[in-house]
C-alpha positions in Angstrom: -19.5 -13.7 -21.2 -19.9 -11.2 -18.4 -20.3 -12.3 -14.8 -22.0 -9.7 -12.6 -21.7 -10.2 -8.8 -24.0 -8.5 -6.3 -22.7 -8.7 -2.8 -22.2 -6.8 0.5 -18.5 -7.9 0.5 -17.1 -6.8 -2.9 -13.5 -6.8 -1.6 -13.6 -10.6 -1.3 -13.6 -11.2 -5.1 -10.7 -9.3 -6.6 -7.9 -11.5 -5.1 -9.2 -14.7 -6.7 -10.6 -13.3 -9.9 -7.3 -11.5 -10.8 -5.2 -14.7 -10.6 -4.5 -17.9 -12.6 -6.7 -19.1 -15.4 -9.6 -16.8 -14.5 -7.3 -13.8 -14.4 -5.9 -14.7 -17.8 -9.4 -15.1 -19.2 -10.3 -11.6 -18.0 -7.0 -10.1 -19.4 -7.6 -11.8 -22.8 -11.2 -10.5 -23.0 -12.8 -14.0 -23.1 -14.7 -13.2 -19.9 -15.6 -10.1 -17.9 -16.5 -9.6 -14.3 -18.4 -6.7 -12.7 -18.8 -6.5 -8.9 -21.5 -4.4 -7.3 -21.8 -3.5 -3.6 -25.4 -4.0 -2.6 -25.1 -1.3 0.1 -24.8 1.3 -2.7 -28.4 0.6 -3.7 -30.1 1.2 -0.4 -31.8 4.4 0.6 -30.8 3.9 4.2 -28.4 6.6 5.5 -26.6 3.8 7.4 -26.4 1.6 4.2 -28.6 -1.0 5.8 -29.7 -3.7 3.4 -31.3 -6.3 5.8 -34.1 -6.6 8.3 -35.7 -8.9 10.8 -37.8 -11.8 9.4 -41.5 -11.6 9.7 -42.8 -14.3 12.0 -39.8 -14.0 14.2 -36.7 -16.1 14.5 -33.0 -15.4 14.6 -30.9 -13.8 11.9 -31.5 -11.1 9.3 -32.9 -11.2 5.8 -31.6 -9.3 2.8 -34.4 -6.9 1.8 -36.3 -6.9 -1.5 -36.0 -3.1 -2.0 -32.2 -2.8 -2.3 -32.1 -6.0 -4.2 -34.7 -4.9 -6.7 -33.0 -1.5 -7.1 -29.6 -3.1 -7.8 -30.9 -5.7 -10.2 -32.9 -3.1 -12.1 -29.7 -1.3 -12.8 -27.6 -4.3 -13.5 -30.2 -5.9 -15.9 -31.0 -2.6 -17.7 -30.6 -3.0 -21.5 -29.7 -6.7 -21.3 -31.2 -9.4 -23.5 -33.8 -11.4 -21.5 -33.0 -14.5 -23.6 -29.3 -14.3 -23.0 -29.2 -13.3 -19.3 -29.6 -15.4 -16.2 -30.0 -14.3 -12.6 -28.6 -16.7 -10.0 -29.5 -16.6 -6.3 -27.2 -18.5 -4.1 -29.3 -20.8 -1.8 -28.3 -23.9 0.1 -31.8 -25.4 -0.6 -31.7 -24.6 -4.3 -31.0 -26.7 -7.4 -27.6 -28.5 -7.2 -24.8 -27.0 -9.3 -22.9 -29.3 -11.6 -20.4 -29.3 -14.3 -23.2 -30.1 -16.8 -25.1 -27.0 -15.6 -22.0 -24.9 -16.0 -21.5 -26.1 -19.5 -25.1 -25.3 -20.4 -24.8 -21.8 -19.0 -21.6 -21.2 -20.9 -23.4 -22.0 -24.2 -26.7 -20.3 -23.5 -26.0 -17.0 -21.7 -24.0 -13.8 -22.4 -24.6 -12.4 -18.9 -24.8 -14.3 -15.6 -25.8 -12.2 -12.5 -24.9 -13.9 -9.3 -26.5 -12.6 -6.1 -24.5 -13.6 -3.1 -26.8 -14.3 -0.2 -26.0 -13.6 3.5 -27.5 -14.0 6.9 -30.8 -15.9 6.6 -31.0 -15.4 2.9 -33.2 -13.2 0.7 -36.7 -11.9 0.9 -38.3 -14.5 -1.3 -40.2 -11.9 -3.2 -37.0 -11.0 -5.1 -37.4 -14.2 -7.2 -40.9 -13.2 -8.3 -39.8 -9.6 -8.9 -36.9 -10.7 -11.3 -39.0 -13.3 -13.0 -42.4 -11.6 -13.3 -41.6 -8.0 -12.8 -38.4 -7.7 -14.8 -38.9 -10.7 -17.2 -35.6 -12.4 -16.6 -34.7 -16.1 -16.0 -33.8 -16.7 -12.3 -32.5 -19.8 -10.6 -31.8 -20.6 -7.0 -28.6 -22.6 -6.9 -26.8 -24.7 -4.2 -23.1 -25.7 -4.6 -23.4 -28.6 -2.1 -25.4 -30.2 0.7 -24.0 -27.8 3.3 -24.5 -24.2 4.6 -21.7 -21.6 4.5 -21.8 -18.1 6.1 -22.4 -16.3 2.8 -22.9 -16.7 -1.0 -19.5 -15.3 -2.0 -17.6 -18.6 -2.1 -20.5 -20.3 -3.9 -20.5 -17.4 -6.4 -16.8 -17.9 -7.1 -17.2 -21.6 -7.5 -20.0 -21.1 -10.1 -18.0 -18.4 -12.0 -14.9 -20.6 -12.1 -16.7 -23.7 -13.3 -18.7 -21.8 -15.9 -15.8 -19.6 -17.2 -13.5 -22.6 -17.9 -16.3 -24.0 -20.3 -16.0 -20.9 -22.5 -13.8 -21.5 -25.5 -10.4 -20.0 -25.2 -10.4 -19.5 -21.4 -8.2 -22.6 -20.8 -6.2 -21.9 -23.9 -7.2 -25.1 -25.7 -10.5 -27.0 -25.7 -8.4 -30.1 -25.1 -7.7 -28.8 -21.6 -11.2 -29.7 -20.6 -10.1 -33.2 -19.5 -13.6 -33.9 -18.0 -15.0 -33.7 -21.5 -12.8 -36.5 -22.6 -12.6 -38.8 -19.6 -15.1 -37.5 -17.0 -14.3 -35.8 -13.7 -11.8 -37.3 -11.3 -9.3 -39.3 -13.4 -6.2 -40.3 -11.4 -3.1 -38.4 -12.4 0.6 -38.9 -11.7 3.9 -37.1 -12.3 7.6 -37.5 -11.5 9.2 -39.3 -9.7 8.2 -42.7 -11.2 8.9 -44.4 -7.9 8.3 -42.8 -4.5 9.4 -44.3 -1.2 7.9 -43.2 2.1 8.4 -44.9 5.5 9.6 -48.1 4.0 6.8 -48.4 1.4 7.1 -48.0 -2.3 4.5 -46.1 -4.4 4.7 -46.5 -8.2 3.1 -44.9 -11.2 0.8 -47.4 -13.0 2.7 -49.4 -15.6 0.1 -48.5 -18.4 1.0 -44.8 -18.1 4.7 -45.7 -18.8 3.9 -48.0 -21.7 3.8 -45.4 -24.5 0.7 -47.2 -25.8 -1.7 -44.3 -26.2 -4.6 -46.6 -27.0 -4.2 -48.4 -23.7 -3.6 -45.2 -21.8 -6.8 -43.7 -23.2 -8.8 -46.8 -22.3 -7.4 -46.7 -18.8 -8.3 -43.0 -18.4 -11.8 -43.6 -19.7 -12.2 -46.2 -17.1 -11.4 -43.4 -14.6 -8.0 -44.7 -13.8 -7.4 -46.8 -10.7 -10.0 -45.0 -8.5 
């Protein structure tokens, strides 16, 4: 799968994407990432990509013209059935592990447009869907607002990439597929003391009885 990221801050992505599991996934060829600077698609001599909102109000809005120009180039030659355009939006559909797994199975290209300021000119959604013929979704990564869509974009890429076979090394590494998200985990030492109190690893995990351990984990541990 190839992840395409459209942003006005392309330099924010490389440090994260080049490290750890995602970095190894890229090196192995299981996934690819391409980052595009939205400012390169504007006709403004000052590389301006935003404007004041019609109707007034504070903040700026990313313009439909540079967005359309950029997405036209990014989407050129791609399968409409195997490509998804994602607009980061705090009021959009909630992102989830289930959605990430569905994307990993269905698409070959995911284009994430990282919003900024007061968001996008809403016409870009219609342009992508009706003018270009591609699936488009507005996605939120949580019930909060951040200063830009770059962190949400990284979250979605990370969660989706790890669902792709081979990225984690073994499918068994997808622990949430076996026990769900958020199972309690422990490591050495077996007994830890802090300020006069003793903290122990649950006895079932030390029992060697894999049937009981599996049952305990399926019950989400001691959470």
